[in-house]
N, C-alpha and C positions, 0 to 999 in steps of 0.2 A: 503494499499498500504508499501512499504516498510520505514522504518524507519532507516535512517544511520548515525547513530553516535558513533566517536570514544569514544569509555570508555577503564577504564581498567577489565581485565578478570581475575577471579579469579583461584586457581590452576585447570587443567583440571583430569576430574573425568574418570575412564573408562570408552568406549565405549558412551559416552556424547561428545558433541560439544559444544566450550568453550561458556559463556552468559555472560551475564551482571547484576551483583547484587549489585553493587554502584551505586543506583540513583544519589548521589549527586554530583557525578564528572560529568554528563550529562548536567546541567544547565551554566553548561562553553561552550557547543557549542551549547547550543538552540538561535535561530536570536529572537534577542526582539520584538514584536511587542504591545504596546499599544493597547488597542481594550476596555477600559472602555464603552465606548458609546455602547457596543454589550450590547442589553437586555437580562438578568438571565432566564428570564422563557420562555416563549413561542411568536415563530416567527408570525408576522403578516404582513411579507413583502408580500404584494400581486403578486408579481412577480411570489414567487412559484407558484401559482395556474397558471399563465402563461407558464410556463414553464412545467407544467403539461398539457395543452391543446395541446402544441407545441407537445409534446412527441404522444398525442394522435394522431396528425393528422399526423406524419412520420410515427405511426403504422400501420396508414388505408392505408395511397398511395406508402407504401415500395413496391419495386418491386421483386419477386424472382427470385435470378439468379442460374443457374446453378452451380451445386454441383463443390464446390474447389476435385480435389484427394487429399482424404483422407492418411492418418497418419498412421504411425507404430507402433502396440502396442506391450509393454513389459511383459513378464508374470513373475512373483514371484515364485520363486521357494521355499517350505517352508525352506528347508533341506538346500538352501545354504547360506552363509554367509553374516553377514548383507549388509559387506562395497562393495563387491563384485558387479561388477555391473550387472544390469539383462541382461539377454538374450531377445533378439530383434529378432520379426518374423514382417513380413508383414499383417497389418490387411486388406490391398485391393488390387489388383492388377489396374492396369493403364489400361485404356478403349482402346481398337484397332479402327483402323479406321474402321472395320467393326461391331462396335456396334452401334445398332439405336441410334440415339439421339432423345430423347424421352424429350416430353414436362416438365419442372421443375415441375411442379405440383403431373405428372403423379410418375417422378422418385422420387420422395420422399414417393408418396404412397405404391408406385407396394410393397415392401416386408416387410410393416408393418399392419400388424393386432391387432391393441389397443386393441379389444376386448379378444386376446388370451395371452396376457401379464399378469402374473402375479401382476406387478405394474404399473400401467398407468396414474397416477397421480404424478407431477412435480413441486416442489417447489424449484424455484429457489431463493439464498441468494445472492443480491448486495455486492461490496466489499466498504473496506475504502473512502467515501467522495462519491462513487456514490448512486444509487437508483433505486429504480424497473424498470425506465426508461431505465436504458442501456440493459436492456434484449428484447428490443420487438422486434427485429427481429426474437429471439430464442422463444418468444410466440407465434408470428404469425407460425412461421414452424412447431412446432411442434403441434398447435393446428391443424392445417392442417392434420397431421398425427392422429388427433382423441384423441390428449393424453391431457389431463385433464394438467392445468399449473393455479400454483398460485408465485407470483411474489411479494415479501418481502418488504416494506421500515422498515427498523431500524431505534428504536427511534433516530432523531431529522436529519433521512435520506429524500433524495424525496421530500416529498409533507408532511412528517412527520411534524408538527408543533412544536414540542418541540424542545428547542434552547438548540445547539448544545453542548453548553459549560456548559450544567448542566446536563450531563452524567454524573453520579460518578463512575458507574461499569459496568462492562461485563453483567451481568445479566439483570440491567436496560435497557441497549443499545440492548440486545436478546429479549426484555418483547414482540416484537412482533411476533415473531418467537416461541418462548413456547407456549406464549398464544395459536396461531394457532394450535400447534401440541395437547396441551391440549384438544382442542374443537374438534380434531377428535374424528366418533365413534371407540366405541370398534373395534378392528380387524381390523380397516383400516389403509395402511400402504402408506408413502410416498416414492418417492426417493427426496434426498437432494442433490442440486446443489449449491454448496457456491466460488464465486470468492474473490481473493484477504482476506483482512481481514475478509472477508465472511468466511474462511475456518475455522477459529479460532469460528469463530459462529458456524458455524454448529458441530462442536466438542462440544462446549459447549453443545449443544442440544441433539446431541446423545449420551453423561453421563447421563441424565435427561433421554430420552426419545429411548431409543433402541429399543423397541417392536413396536415402530410407525416407525420406521426409517429401509427400507426393503435395501436400498444404499448408499452411501456418494459419491457424487462426487466433489472430488477439481481441480478445474480450475484455473491455474496460480496463487494457493492460501497457506496461512499458513498451514502445516498441521505439527502440533507442537507435540512435546510428554509432558507427563505429569510433570510439575514441569517448564515447560519455559513458557516465554511469549512474544508477538509478536515482543514486543522491545529485547528481550534476542534474539531470533533468528536474528534480522536485525542488530544486533550492532557488529556479530565477525565481524573483520578484514577484511575477504576477503569477507567480501558480503559489503561492504559499496560503496558508488556510488555519484561521483560528481554532476551528474546532479541533483538525488534526492536530496542532502544537498544542493544544487544551488534552488532548487525548493521549498522545504520547509520551513514555515512562522510558527512560533508557537504565538498563542494567548493566553494573560492571562488578562482574566475576573476579575479575582478575585484580580489583584497587579502583581507588576515583583516582586516579593520575594515571591510568593509561587509559586507551582509549574505549568504547562499550562492545562489550560483546554480542548485546542484543537491546531489541524495541519491544518494550509491550503497552498492552493499547488500555486505556482505563474501561472496564466493561458496563460502568454508567453511560458512556459516551457512543458507545459500539452500534446502538439502533439511528441514531442521527447520523453519525459519519456513515456507514456502511450499508446499515440496512433500512433506510428513511421510511423504503416505499415495499420492506418485507413483511409476512404474516410472521402473528408475535412469538407460534410454536419454531420458526427456523432462526429467528432470534436469538431465541429460550436454546436451542440447541447450539447456535456461534457462543452463544456465551461461556458455555461448560466444556465446548472445546477447541476455540482457539489457543494455539500457545507463541507465545515469543516468535518474532520474525531475526533471524541470526542478523547481524550489523556487518561483518566485515563483507558477505558480498553484496551488499546494495552500496558498497564505498565500490565495488572494481569494476574497473573501464571495460567494456565488451572492445575487441577484437574481430571485425565484421568485414568479410571481403564479397566483391561481386562474384566470385568466381562459385564461391560454396554459401553464404547464406542469400545471397541475390538470388540464386537457381533457384531454388525455393519459391513459388509460389503464395502471396500474400493476403490476408483480408483480415480487415480490422471493422470489430461489430464495435460501434459507441453506444452508450448509454446519458443519457443527456439530463436526468437527474441524479450525478452523479455526486455526493460531498467530498470522499477520496480525491477521486481523481477529475479533477472539474473537467466538461465537456470542452471548456478554450484551451485545456490541456490537451486533449485528448485531439480536438484540431490542430494545436501547432504541431502534434507527433509526428501526423496524417501528411500537413502540407509538409515537414523537414525530409520526411521518407515515405514518399507516398504508396499504398500497397495498390492489388489489382482493382480491388472494391472496396467500398466501405458501406455499411450494414448501419441503420441505426433503431433501438430498441427504444421505441416509444413511453415513456413512463419507467423508464427501467431506472434504479438506482446505481450502486457500486455491487450490488449480487444478483444479477438477473436469473441466475440457477434459482435463487430464492423470489424475486418479485416478481419476473417474467418466465417462468419455465418453459411452460408452450412457447411462446415467439424467440426465444435462445437457440431452443429445440427444431422449429421449424428454418431457421435462420442454417442451422448447424445443417441439417438434411439438404438445405439449395445451395450451400455452397459446396456441399458434398458432391450432387447431380452434375455442378459445372465442369463442362470437359477443356 
């Protein structure tokens, strides 16, 4: 999620947004939270396992709701100037009163034949503080349409037992994803979906395994340029957020004289920050399941090449009612590094898998069908 820190920026360079390079000034903005009692190796907390069981129960009993009317799609014109707004066109029409009202399951399946799709394996990568549990609605809907779905728990996230405060690098954090991709059979491809900080994670994987990734879908996610870190992106003055600044708490398990090891979020502010349009039961699930975000990966600058990262087809899903990654920041990332197409989930907060699960599902299927 967004890290909103006020820092000095170096002189701007042509065609690049301002970013933070002087990390020493950041420490004055950190909220000091002493956490010396936190273990440095692995979590043994049985509550984590209870959370997984709770998520599984919700997964089994979740009712399928009718489709939200989806969304507009924007098409990138290759010859257009990078900072001009991308043209908009409607991706769907409103259902008229004479349209037949089909059962939800039939509505989901009627125009999807997974056997005819070039790639029908979708890999879901959660954002900072989240885990594979957050995708439970999306998993159910995609599997109903006969997709193969894999939801990854990144290192120190979800039910992964590694101590979040001991994660030292982005490569370590993304290891469960890169290990999964490495083990794919020769010629097998997947569609990656990254949410929030998961956008930086799938970008890292795209650079290493471009031939194994057919498409990459960024959902309210950090879509960085080469040489940019997630902290750089969120440290721009125009992207600061009082709500984010109030919600974040830095953890210092290595001592207060050393950089933070992780970022935690105030549970009392989660709804307003991440779930302002999500159902209460999903907010409750998140409040007992979210874990701190490892800080070193947020600082790490990506090295992305046109030959690898640029080889993979990219798509972006905007969330206009997002209080964590504001729509202005999403638009800025899109203009700086235009994807193939941009979709908008009307009425979605930062967590569309909770607030707009049907509309998100419909877009994922639509993108999977693009040839």
